[in-house]
C-alpha angles and dihedrals in degrees: 000000000000090000092053092052091048091051091050091049093051092049091050092051090050092051091050092050093051091049089051093051092050091050091048091052090050090053092049091052090054092047094051110081119221118233115237118224090211118084119250119237091267092051097049115106118218134181108250117239114253116258133209094234114123119246110245112211120206116250118264126215130238121194116215122186108202137182113256094243092065088050102039091052089058094241094124090047087058098044099040099076090044092057094043092053095044096050102026093237135120118237124217103202111200109197110207141128117282093254093057091041090056091048089053088052092051091052093048091242094130136035103219139010134216105193144146115220109098098190092049092044093052090050090048089056094041089054090056100252099110133040104212142343115234117183117216108164145005142191135163139264121240132196107230133187145141116324088240089063095212093191093051096229101133114135095011124125113265090252094051091045091055091048091054093047089053096045095047093042090187109096112069122245116202112209125195086231091189105105089251126147089264091050089050090052090051091051090048090055092049088051092048088050090056102259133126103228099206097048104027107031114022114082095347102116145010091248090069112071125184111210097188089206143101126284097266096051090044091056090049090051092049089051092050093049094040089235139130130262140168118244139165109260092240096060092040090056092045091054097035093104091055097053141042093225120127133193110272103167119022107148130086137084091246088069093068113126119194124187123208138179118227126186112217119235094226096058118116091201101071096150093052091044089054087051088059092053090048092047097051093046098042117115091242095055093038088060091048090051091050093049096042113118097000094112092050102038104024094239141056119280090197135018114217115231109164113147093015131103111277110265118244100193 
């Protein structure tokens, strides 16, 4: 009898335990959320509706290698913000001599050149580094020196003045010495005067000094040494207030100085480069170039000439 009661009690406990476990499992199922395979509202991806707001493109960059005279006169500082605003581009103006500017163009380091050495420019294009040479302005070179004119060359032709400087070998002549357009013009005058520059002029005497710098610093050096130099009239006028130098020789066709703009063939920004050509030769900018400096110096620093035959004197 006792064994029967004990067996019934054990069976009852087991039944109660099973019922409890089942109930607990049922509670756990209710407590465990089921993951939906459909995205919630926040997860759904929708194609945004088009708006009427304009698309703002980031500014590009255009690299311009320019002769120092266009830079030292302040002309590029005046034109640069105008171009940037008009074409939504930032200009990198690299201020070097024409020789270095052409080398940058050959290497594909710049997009466009503004330079002033016709022979070198034509070779640059013939060699396949530039597309076309478009003139946009000109002025003239001038031989400047102390007002006392120690070499006595005032009023001479450029060729005769150089001959006298060489023969006297006393008054210092400060050369750019940097293979720039101005340096090329100087060498052309020595050649026209009957000298071989490399063997007879360069490094042959203490009277001949190579600055190896831009036009502005060369003028300052000539002033310091009370010597002569050759400069474009624009840069001379821009630096006139910083020196005591005066024009000594300013007549002669050989002193002509023509500026051109040349797109490089290696540029990847051909449309923007063409914008630069259009800009510099446009009637609006041509007038600005012609008026530039007149109020301050009483005469033009540059004469605009886009669309006209290239001047010869």
